[in-house]
C-alpha positions, 0 to 999 in steps of 0.5 A: 471504631468498626463503623469508622473503619468501614466508612473510611474504607468506603470513602477510599473506594469512592475516591479510587473510582474516578482514578480508575474508571472516570473520564480521565482515569487510567483505563481511559488514558490507556485506551486513548494511548492505544487509539493514538498509536493505531492512528499514528500507524495508519497515518504512517502507512497513508503518508508512505502511500502518498509519497509513492503516488507523488513520485509516480505523478512527478515521474509521469509528468517529467519523464517518458520512462514511467509511461513506457513502463506502464505500457509494457507491464499493464498493457503488454505493449512492445516497441517497433522492431523489438524482440519480446521474450516471455518465460512462463512457469508450468501453471502460467498463462501467456500475457495478452499483448495489446500491440499488433504484431508486425507483418512478416517480412517480404520474401527475398527474391533470389537472383540467378547468376 
């Protein structure tokens, strides 16, 4: 009787092996679920990035606002006859402007009366 009990217990353990550790076992399924969740998260981040890039492309094709914004912030350019004011913190360096400053205005002549 004891031999039958040991044999049945061994068979029970052998049957459990594929369920827990086999190719389609619970551990493999849990690992696959984690991989799917990570892949979905990466996909969502990439989709958001693609949507942002697509909107920038559309904006660059259709309007001059994006071009002007990039010229201002990335290249430090300003428009003609525009006043540029830059507020700096104590530890900040001034931005380098790519725009050549206009020449100073000519002095006005004084007319005597």
